[in-house]
ZADO-299051 format. One record per residue (C-alpha): x, y, z; residue number from 0; residue in three letters; chain. Coordinates in steps of 0.25 Angstrom, whole numbers, plus 5000, padded with zeros to 4 digits. Each point is the difference from the previous one (the first is absolute). Last residue first. Layout:
<dokols>
((X Y Z) NUM "ALA" "A")
...
</dokols>
This chain:
<dokols>
((4963 5061 5034) 79 "UNK" "A")
((5009 4989 5006) 78 "UNK" "A")
((4991 4988 4998) 77 "UNK" "A")
((4999 5002 4985) 76 "UNK" "A")
((5014 5004 4996) 75 "UNK" "A")
((5005 4990 5009) 74 "UNK" "A")
((4992 4989 4993) 73 "UNK" "A")
((5006 5005 4987) 72 "UNK" "A")
((5014 4999 5005) 71 "UNK" "A")
((4997 4986 5005) 70 "UNK" "A")
((4995 4997 4986) 69 "UNK" "A")
((5013 5006 4993) 68 "UNK" "A")
((5008 4991 5009) 67 "UNK" "A")
((4992 4987 4996) 66 "UNK" "A")
((5002 5004 4986) 65 "UNK" "A")
((5015 5001 5002) 64 "UNK" "A")
((5000 4987 5007) 63 "UNK" "A")
((4993 4994 4988) 62 "UNK" "A")
((5010 5004 4991) 61 "UNK" "A")
((5011 4995 5009) 60 "UNK" "A")
((4993 4987 5001) 59 "UNK" "A")
((4999 4999 4985) 58 "UNK" "A")
((5015 5002 4999) 57 "UNK" "A")
((5004 4990 5010) 56 "UNK" "A")
((4990 4990 4993) 55 "UNK" "A")
((5006 5002 4987) 54 "UNK" "A")
((5014 4999 5005) 53 "UNK" "A")
((4998 4987 5006) 52 "UNK" "A")
((4993 4995 4987) 51 "UNK" "A")
((5011 5005 4992) 50 "UNK" "A")
((5010 4993 5008) 49 "UNK" "A")
((4993 4987 5000) 48 "UNK" "A")
((4996 5000 4985) 47 "UNK" "A")
((5015 5002 4996) 46 "UNK" "A")
((5000 4987 4992) 45 "UNK" "A")
((4988 5005 4991) 44 "UNK" "A")
((5008 5012 4995) 43 "UNK" "A")
((4993 5007 4989) 42 "UNK" "A")
((4986 4995 5004) 41 "UNK" "A")
((5003 5003 5014) 40 "UNK" "A")
((5004 5014 4997) 39 "UNK" "A")
((4988 5003 4992) 38 "UNK" "A")
((4991 4994 5012) 37 "UNK" "A")
((5008 5009 5010) 36 "UNK" "A")
((4997 5012 4991) 35 "UNK" "A")
((4986 4997 4999) 34 "UNK" "A")
((4999 4998 5016) 33 "UNK" "A")
((5007 5013 5003) 32 "UNK" "A")
((4992 5008 4990) 31 "UNK" "A")
((4987 4994 5005) 30 "UNK" "A")
((5004 5003 5015) 29 "UNK" "A")
((5003 5014 4996) 28 "UNK" "A")
((4987 5003 4993) 27 "UNK" "A")
((4992 4994 5011) 26 "UNK" "A")
((5008 5009 5010) 25 "UNK" "A")
((4998 5012 4992) 24 "UNK" "A")
((4985 4998 4999) 23 "UNK" "A")
((4998 4996 5015) 22 "UNK" "A")
((5008 5012 5004) 21 "UNK" "A")
((4993 5010 4991) 20 "UNK" "A")
((4986 4994 5005) 19 "UNK" "A")
((5005 5002 5014) 18 "UNK" "A")
((5005 5014 4998) 17 "UNK" "A")
((4987 5004 4993) 16 "UNK" "A")
((4991 4994 5011) 15 "UNK" "A")
((5008 5007 5011) 14 "UNK" "A")
((4999 5013 4992) 13 "UNK" "A")
((4985 4998 5000) 12 "UNK" "A")
((4999 4997 5015) 11 "UNK" "A")
((5008 5013 5003) 10 "UNK" "A")
((4991 5008 4990) 9 "UNK" "A")
((4988 4995 5008) 8 "UNK" "A")
((5006 5003 5013) 7 "UNK" "A")
((5005 5014 4996) 6 "UNK" "A")
((4986 5003 4994) 5 "UNK" "A")
((4993 4996 5013) 4 "UNK" "A")
((5009 5008 5008) 3 "UNK" "A")
((4998 5012 4991) 2 "UNK" "A")
((4985 5000 5002) 1 "UNK" "A")
((4990 4997 4989) 0 "UNK" "A")
</dokols>
């Protein structure tokens, strides 16, 4: 096995690990955001609109971080 093939294989493996970790972390983050929003709505139903808006904004930030990590992973694959 040549060193170039080893580097290519390890690069793809690292990309897979990065994407798996990002997907797992993003799913956990979205779940926490949603569960806390439901708890807040249950405590104060009159604040539904504000809570929903903040939940959507926070979920978008979590997904934005996941997208950024995916781009970094793609850069790792295509720059090597």
